[in-house]
C-alpha positions as CSV (number, residue, x, y, z in Angstrom):
1,X,106.1,-70.4,114.3
2,X,109.9,-70.4,114.2
3,X,111.3,-66.9,115.4
4,X,113.9,-67.0,112.8
5,X,111.2,-67.4,110.0
6,X,109.2,-64.7,111.5
7,X,112.1,-62.4,111.5
8,X,112.8,-63.2,107.8
9,X,109.3,-62.6,106.9
10,X,109.4,-59.1,108.6
11,X,112.7,-58.1,107.0
12,X,111.1,-59.0,103.4
13,X,108.1,-57.1,104.1
14,X,110.0,-54.0,105.4
15,X,112.3,-54.2,102.2
16,X,109.3,-54.1,100.0
17,X,107.6,-51.2,101.9
18,X,110.9,-49.2,101.6
19,X,111.1,-50.0,97.9
20,X,107.7,-48.8,97.4
21,X,108.1,-45.6,99.2
22,X,111.3,-44.7,97.6
23,X,110.2,-45.4,94.0
24,X,108.6,-42.4,92.2
25,X,105.9,-42.6,89.6
26,X,106.9,-42.2,85.9
27,X,106.7,-38.6,84.4
28,X,103.4,-37.9,82.5
29,X,103.7,-37.9,78.7
30,X,105.1,-34.9,77.3
31,X,102.9,-32.8,75.0
32,X,104.8,-31.6,71.7
33,X,103.5,-28.8,69.7
34,X,102.4,-29.6,66.2
35,X,104.8,-28.5,63.5
36,X,102.7,-26.2,61.4
37,X,103.7,-23.9,58.7
38,X,100.6,-21.6,58.2
39,X,102.9,-18.6,58.8
40,X,104.8,-19.3,55.4
41,X,103.4,-17.7,52.4
42,X,101.7,-20.0,49.8
43,X,103.2,-20.8,46.6
44,X,100.5,-20.1,43.9
45,X,101.0,-22.4,40.9
46,X,99.5,-21.6,37.5
47,X,97.3,-24.8,37.5
48,X,93.9,-25.6,38.2
49,X,94.5,-28.5,40.5
50,X,97.3,-29.9,42.6
51,X,97.3,-33.7,43.5
52,X,99.1,-34.7,46.6
53,X,100.5,-38.2,46.8
54,X,102.5,-39.9,49.5
55,X,104.5,-42.9,47.8
56,X,106.8,-43.6,50.9
57,X,106.3,-47.0,52.6
58,X,108.7,-47.5,55.6
59,X,110.2,-50.8,56.4
60,X,109.2,-52.4,59.8
61,X,112.1,-50.9,61.8
62,X,111.6,-47.5,60.5
63,X,107.9,-47.9,60.9
64,X,108.4,-48.8,64.6
65,X,110.6,-45.8,65.1
66,X,108.5,-43.3,63.3
67,X,105.6,-44.3,65.3
68,X,107.2,-42.8,68.4
69,X,107.7,-39.5,66.7
70,X,105.2,-36.9,67.9
71,X,105.2,-35.3,64.6
72,X,105.7,-38.3,62.0
73,X,107.7,-36.9,59.1
74,X,105.2,-38.0,56.2
75,X,102.1,-36.5,57.9
76,X,104.1,-33.3,58.6
77,X,105.0,-33.0,54.8
78,X,101.9,-33.6,53.5
79,X,100.2,-31.0,55.8
80,X,102.7,-28.5,54.9
81,X,102.6,-29.1,51.1
82,X,98.6,-28.9,51.1
83,X,98.9,-25.6,52.9
84,X,101.9,-24.1,50.7
85,X,101.0,-25.4,47.0
86,X,97.9,-23.7,45.9
87,X,96.3,-23.6,42.4
88,X,95.4,-20.4,41.0
89,X,92.9,-21.7,38.3
90,X,94.9,-21.7,35.0
91,X,94.4,-24.9,33.1
92,X,97.1,-27.6,34.0
93,X,97.9,-29.9,36.8
94,X,100.8,-30.1,39.4
95,X,101.5,-33.4,41.3
96,X,103.4,-33.3,44.5
97,X,104.7,-36.8,45.5
98,X,106.5,-37.5,48.7
99,X,109.1,-39.9,47.9
100,X,111.0,-40.5,51.2
101,X,110.1,-39.4,54.6
102,X,112.2,-41.7,57.0
103,X,114.0,-41.6,60.4
104,X,116.5,-44.6,60.9
105,X,118.9,-45.6,63.7
106,X,122.3,-45.9,61.8
107,X,125.2,-46.6,64.2
108,X,125.0,-44.0,67.0
109,X,122.6,-41.6,65.2
110,X,119.4,-41.1,64.0
111,X,119.4,-40.3,60.4
112,X,116.2,-38.6,58.8
113,X,115.7,-37.9,55.1
114,X,113.0,-36.4,53.2
115,X,112.7,-36.3,49.4
116,X,109.9,-34.8,47.1
117,X,109.0,-34.3,43.6
118,X,106.8,-31.7,42.0
119,X,105.6,-32.2,38.4
120,X,103.6,-29.8,36.5
121,X,101.5,-30.7,33.2
122,X,99.9,-28.6,30.8
123,X,96.2,-28.8,29.9
124,X,96.8,-30.8,26.9
125,X,98.6,-33.6,29.1
126,X,102.2,-32.8,27.9
127,X,104.8,-32.7,30.7
128,X,106.3,-29.4,30.9
129,X,108.4,-29.2,33.9
130,X,109.4,-30.7,37.3
131,X,111.7,-30.1,40.2
132,X,112.9,-32.2,43.2
133,X,114.0,-31.4,46.7
134,X,116.0,-33.4,49.3
135,X,117.1,-32.9,52.8
136,X,118.9,-34.9,55.4
137,X,119.5,-34.7,59.3
138,X,121.7,-36.6,61.5
139,X,121.3,-36.5,65.2
140,X,123.0,-38.5,68.1
141,X,120.8,-41.4,69.6
142,X,119.1,-40.6,73.0
143,X,121.1,-42.4,76.1
144,X,120.3,-46.2,76.4
145,X,118.5,-45.4,79.7
146,X,116.4,-42.5,78.1
147,X,112.8,-42.2,79.0
148,X,110.2,-42.4,76.4
149,X,109.6,-38.6,76.7
150,X,113.4,-38.2,75.9
151,X,113.3,-40.6,72.9
152,X,110.2,-38.6,71.6
153,X,112.1,-35.2,72.2
154,X,114.7,-36.5,69.8
155,X,112.8,-37.8,67.1
156,X,110.6,-34.6,67.2
157,X,114.0,-32.5,66.9
158,X,115.0,-34.5,63.9
159,X,111.6,-34.0,62.0
160,X,111.6,-30.2,62.9
161,X,115.0,-29.8,61.4
162,X,114.1,-31.7,58.5
163,X,111.0,-29.5,57.8
164,X,112.9,-26.3,58.3
165,X,115.4,-27.2,55.7
166,X,112.5,-28.8,53.2
167,X,110.7,-25.5,53.4
168,X,113.6,-23.7,52.3
169,X,114.5,-26.1,49.7
170,X,111.1,-26.6,48.3
171,X,110.6,-22.8,47.5
172,X,114.1,-22.4,46.3
173,X,113.9,-25.2,43.8
174,X,110.2,-24.3,42.4
175,X,111.7,-20.7,41.8
176,X,114.6,-22.0,40.0
177,X,113.5,-24.9,38.1
178,X,109.8,-24.2,37.4
179,X,109.7,-20.6,38.2
180,X,107.5,-19.5,35.2
181,X,104.7,-21.8,36.8
182,X,104.6,-19.7,39.7
183,X,101.8,-17.0,39.9
184,X,103.2,-13.6,40.9
185,X,100.7,-10.9,42.0
186,X,101.7,-7.6,40.6
187,X,98.7,-5.6,41.6
188,X,99.1,-2.3,43.1
189,X,97.3,-3.4,46.2
190,X,99.6,-6.2,47.0
191,X,101.1,-5.8,50.5
192,X,104.7,-4.7,50.7
193,X,107.5,-7.4,51.3
194,X,108.0,-7.8,54.8
195,X,111.7,-7.8,56.3
196,X,112.3,-11.4,55.0
197,X,111.4,-10.2,51.5
198,X,108.2,-12.1,51.5
199,X,104.7,-10.9,51.3
200,X,101.3,-12.3,52.4
201,X,99.7,-13.1,49.3
202,X,102.1,-15.7,47.8
203,X,105.7,-15.8,46.6
204,X,106.8,-12.3,45.6
205,X,109.4,-10.9,43.3
206,X,112.3,-11.5,45.7
207,X,112.2,-15.1,46.9
208,X,114.9,-17.2,48.7
209,X,118.7,-17.4,48.8
210,X,120.0,-20.8,48.0
211,X,120.4,-22.8,51.1
212,X,123.7,-21.7,52.8
213,X,124.4,-19.0,50.3
214,X,125.6,-15.5,51.2
215,X,123.4,-12.7,50.0
216,X,124.8,-10.6,47.1
217,X,123.8,-8.0,44.5
218,X,125.5,-9.5,41.8
219,X,123.0,-10.6,39.0
220,X,123.4,-14.0,37.6
221,X,121.9,-16.2,34.9
222,X,120.8,-19.9,35.9
223,X,120.4,-22.4,33.3
224,X,118.3,-25.6,33.9
225,X,117.4,-28.7,32.1
226,X,113.8,-28.5,32.8
227,X,111.3,-28.9,29.8
228,X,110.3,-25.4,29.0
229,X,107.2,-24.2,30.6
230,X,104.4,-21.8,29.1
231,X,105.4,-18.3,28.4
232,X,105.2,-16.2,31.5
233,X,102.4,-13.6,31.6
234,X,103.7,-10.3,30.4
235,X,104.3,-8.3,33.6
236,X,105.4,-11.0,35.8
237,X,108.5,-10.0,37.8
238,X,111.8,-11.7,37.0
239,X,113.3,-14.3,39.2
240,X,115.7,-12.2,41.4
241,X,118.1,-12.7,44.2
242,X,116.4,-14.7,46.9
243,X,115.6,-13.6,50.6
244,X,114.9,-15.6,53.7
245,X,112.0,-17.5,54.9
246,X,110.3,-16.0,57.9
247,X,110.9,-17.8,61.2
248,X,108.1,-19.4,63.1
249,X,106.4,-17.0,65.5
């Protein structure tokens, strides 16, 4: 065999060996904690049935991106709504509709959007009220050489921020737009409000501040365009100045 050819083969083999020794295995997949909101109080609605509907259908690019999210927005919203929106047995129906739960790459950012609608219908089928809530989050894209774990981490962060905002908006909009359809527990045995202004048995008499608002002792009157709801049961507490949602443990 030609000595030069033997040297060339040896050099090639040595190069491959060194390359194999210097490369490190890819990191294991990162485990992300589920986004659950069981620590938040339920919102007790004066209806006998709550229907949950997901009407959002992502386009192919959005579906591909969402499939990489450890906590897909639509699944997370539906799970949260089914925990927080509770029927108290009074005749009537509430319908929770998820309209949008998207994350899309727009320019150099991920843009997340969630929008929902809650309709309340009386026992005779007449629509009596509704409210909506919408939130949006923008976060820079990960670097072009980001690992799958890093991409997942950014998507997870977008969803978590969306959900934190949605929980505030959902409670606030329900209390202000269809507040007479919320069941308030005035029993003397009801647990006292915690430091966040919220008890353990459902929404209490001092709910949320408007998102971004500053606490105030000034009494205001709010007028809405919602169709009038049934008369509030005597003894129900008025809608007051709103407090803060408790933070996740």
